[in-house]
C-alpha positions in Angstrom: -23.5 -6.5 22.1 -22.2 -9.9 21.8 -24.8 -10.6 19.2 -23.2 -8.1 16.8 -20.6 -10.7 16.2 -22.1 -13.8 16.9 -21.7 -16.6 14.3 -23.3 -19.4 16.1 -24.4 -22.1 13.7 -23.0 -20.5 10.7 -21.1 -22.4 8.3 -18.1 -20.8 6.8 -15.7 -22.0 3.9 -12.2 -20.5 3.8 -9.7 -21.0 1.2 -5.9 -20.7 1.6 -7.1 -21.5 5.4 -3.9 -23.5 6.5 -1.5 -20.5 7.2 -1.1 -16.6 7.3 -4.2 -14.6 6.8 -6.4 -17.7 6.0 -5.4 -19.4 9.1 -6.1 -16.3 11.5 -9.6 -15.9 9.7 -10.5 -19.6 10.3 -9.3 -19.4 13.9 -11.4 -16.1 14.6 -14.5 -17.2 12.7 -14.4 -20.4 14.9 -14.0 -18.5 18.0 -17.3 -16.4 17.3 -19.1 -19.8 16.8 -18.8 -20.4 13.2 -18.4 -24.0 11.9 -15.2 -23.7 9.7 -14.3 -25.8 6.6 -10.4 -25.2 6.5 -9.2 -25.6 3.0 -5.9 -25.3 1.1 -3.8 -27.8 -1.3 -2.4 -29.6 1.5 -4.6 -31.6 3.7 -2.2 -32.1 6.6 -1.9 -28.5 6.8 -5.8 -28.0 7.0 -5.7 -30.8 9.5 -3.5 -28.9 11.9 -5.3 -25.9 11.7 -8.3 -27.9 12.5 -6.8 -29.5 15.3 -6.1 -26.0 17.0 -9.3 -24.9 16.5 -11.0 -28.0 18.4 -8.4 -27.7 21.0 -9.5 -24.0 21.8 -13.5 -25.2 22.0 -14.3 -24.4 18.2 -15.6 -26.5 15.4 -13.9 -27.2 12.3 -13.2 -29.7 9.5 -10.4 -29.9 6.9 -10.8 -30.5 3.1 -8.2 -30.3 0.4 -8.8 -28.1 -2.5 -6.5 -26.6 -5.4 -8.4 -23.6 -6.5 -7.1 -23.9 -9.8 -9.3 -26.6 -10.6 -13.0 -25.9 -11.1 -13.8 -29.7 -10.3 -12.1 -29.5 -6.9 -13.9 -26.2 -6.1 -17.3 -27.9 -6.8 -16.1 -31.0 -4.3 -15.4 -28.3 -1.7 -18.8 -26.8 -2.0 -20.6 -30.1 -2.1 -18.5 -31.2 0.8 -19.4 -28.6 3.0 -23.1 -28.7 2.1 -23.2 -32.5 2.8 -21.1 -32.2 6.0 -22.8 -29.1 7.5 -26.1 -28.8 5.7 -25.5 -25.3 4.2 -23.1 -22.5 3.5 -23.3 -19.1 5.1 -20.0 -17.6 4.8 -17.3 -17.9 2.1 -13.9 -16.5 2.4 -12.0 -16.4 -0.8 -8.4 -16.0 0.6 -6.3 -18.4 -1.5 -4.1 -16.7 -4.1 -0.7 -17.0 -6.2 1.9 -14.8 -7.3 4.7 -16.7 -9.1 6.1 -13.7 -10.5 8.1 -10.7 -9.3 9.3 -7.9 -11.7 8.2 -5.7 -14.6 4.8 -6.6 -16.2 6.3 -6.6 -19.6 8.5 -9.5 -18.6 5.7 -11.7 -17.3 5.6 -15.1 -18.9 2.0 -15.9 -20.4 1.9 -18.8 -18.2 2.2 -16.7 -15.1 -0.1 -14.4 -16.3 -2.8 -16.8 -16.9 -2.1 -18.8 -13.6 -2.4 -15.3 -11.6 -5.7 -14.4 -13.4 -7.0 -17.9 -13.0 -6.2 -18.6 -9.4 -7.0 -15.2 -8.1 -10.0 -14.0 -10.2 -11.6 -17.0 -12.1 -11.3 -19.3 -9.2 -13.4 -16.9 -7.0 -15.8 -16.2 -9.6 -16.5 -19.8 -10.0 -16.5 -20.6 -6.1 -18.9 -17.6 -5.2 -21.1 -18.6 -7.9 -21.1 -22.3 -6.9 -21.9 -21.3 -3.1 -24.2 -18.5 -3.2 -27.3 -20.8 -4.2 -26.6 -22.7 -0.9 -26.5 -19.3 0.8 -30.0 -18.3 -0.7 -31.4 -21.4 0.5 -30.5 -20.4 4.0 -31.8 -17.0 3.5 -28.7 -15.1 2.9 -24.9 -15.0 3.1 -21.6 -13.4 3.1 -19.1 -13.7 0.3 -15.7 -12.1 1.6 -12.9 -12.0 -0.9 -9.3 -11.1 0.2 -8.0 -8.5 -2.3 -5.1 -6.3 -1.7 -3.9 -2.6 -1.8 -2.4 -3.6 -4.8 -5.9 -3.4 -6.4 -5.6 0.5 -5.6 -2.0 1.0 -6.6 0.2 0.7 -9.4 3.5 -1.4 -8.8 6.7 -1.9 -11.0 7.1 -5.3 -9.6 3.8 -6.8 -9.1 1.7 -5.6 -11.8 -0.3 -8.6 -12.9 -0.9 -9.4 -9.2 -2.1 -5.9 -8.7 -4.4 -6.2 -12.0 -6.0 -9.6 -10.6 -6.9 -7.8 -7.0 -8.4 -4.9 -8.9 -10.5 -7.3 -10.7 -11.7 -9.2 -7.4 -13.0 -5.8 -6.1 -15.1 -5.5 -9.1 -16.4 -8.9 -8.7 -17.4 -8.0 -5.3 -19.4 -5.2 -6.6 -21.1 -7.5 -9.3 -22.0 -10.2 -6.9 -23.4 -7.4 -4.7 -25.6 -6.1 -7.3 -26.6 -9.5 -8.4 -27.7 -11.0 -5.5 -28.3 -8.4 -3.1 -32.1 -9.0 -3.1 -31.5 -12.5 -1.9 -29.7 -11.0 1.3 -26.3 -11.9 -0.1 -23.6 -9.7 0.7 -20.1 -9.3 -0.9 -17.1 -7.5 0.2 -13.3 -7.1 0.0 -10.7 -7.0 2.5 -7.8 -5.3 1.0 -4.7 -5.8 3.2 -1.2 -3.9 3.1 2.1 -5.6 3.6 1.3 -8.4 6.2 3.8 -10.9 7.9 2.9 -14.1 6.2 4.9 -16.9 4.2 3.0 -15.5 1.1 4.6 -12.1 1.3 8.0 -13.5 2.7 9.9 -12.2 -0.2 8.7 -8.6 0.5 9.2 -8.5 4.2 12.4 -10.4 4.5 14.2 -8.0 2.0 15.6 -5.6 4.3 15.3 -2.7 1.6 11.9 -3.4 0.8 10.7 -3.6 4.4 12.6 -0.4 5.3 10.7 1.5 2.1 7.6 0.2 3.3 7.8 1.0 7.0 9.1 4.4 5.8 6.0 5.2 3.6 3.3 3.6 5.9 2.0 6.2 8.5 1.9 3.3 11.4 5.7 2.7 10.5 5.4 -1.1 10.4 3.8 -4.0 8.6 0.9 -5.8 9.9 0.2 -9.2 11.3 -2.4 -11.9 10.0 -4.8 -11.6 13.1 -5.1 -8.0 12.3 -6.8 -8.8 9.2 -9.1 -11.7 10.7 -11.4 -9.1 12.8 -12.5 -7.7 9.4 -13.7 -11.1 8.2 -15.7 -11.6 11.3 -17.2 -8.4 10.9 -18.3 -8.9 7.3 -19.5 -12.4 8.4 -21.6 -11.3 11.4 -24.6 -9.1 12.1 -22.4 -6.5 12.7 -21.7 -6.0 8.8 -25.3 -7.0 7.8 -25.7 -3.7 5.6 -22.4 -3.5 4.1 -22.0 -4.9 0.6 -20.0 -4.1 -2.7 -17.2 -2.5 -0.7 -13.7 -3.1 0.5 -12.2 -2.6 3.9 -8.3 -1.4 3.5 -6.3 -2.6 6.3 -2.9 -1.3 5.5 -1.5 0.9 8.4 -2.5 3.9 6.5 -0.3 3.5 3.6 -3.0 4.1 0.8 -3.9 7.4 2.8 -0.6 8.7 2.0 3.2 8.8 3.1 4.3 10.5 6.0 7.0 13.4 5.3 10.2 12.4 6.4 11.8 14.3 9.2 
């Protein structure tokens, strides 16, 4: 049974890996045997995660990368391939959301930044990494989307559009590269207690509304997302592709009746 989730000798890149969901994914992939390249904009933050992984017996290395710059994504792929000799798993977790409010008020530069960082960078990075996966006999692309990709929003509209596009990106990668044993899937979290979502869960009114409309009556924790990444990266998920795992305490399923 242990072999189902065995990632021994697998090489994984995780963007946005220095905190929150990305950090939890890095730690859990390493715990299951993967060699992890922890990446985010700040090298010192990545190195801190690496130290924690190594202290627990795992293997990891840090590499700084701003996902908004294509040449830095190329350097991330080249570094990983040079350091570990290949790529087996790619976790596209890094994302931005510089605007909170009605879509009509979204500045053009904010729209472009969201779509560039949340969609185009994933498109670039996946297409850079997949040839290295094919050379190893297959691989797994995991894109961290959001339940925002399924739900309309009056304050996170452009972010939701970008996350819906990520769902389609995974489907396209699945169809294009499935014959080479490449799998592509999304994880769609609900509201998770991360720095990225702090503006939502620290707002008492928003938190109360969200917990009230979530069947489990609470928000999630980063480590509750990491297990899905282990599943999708490992033999346990070997026949799953083009799909999305919604992990949201039941919110998309429906809101409970208030009593």
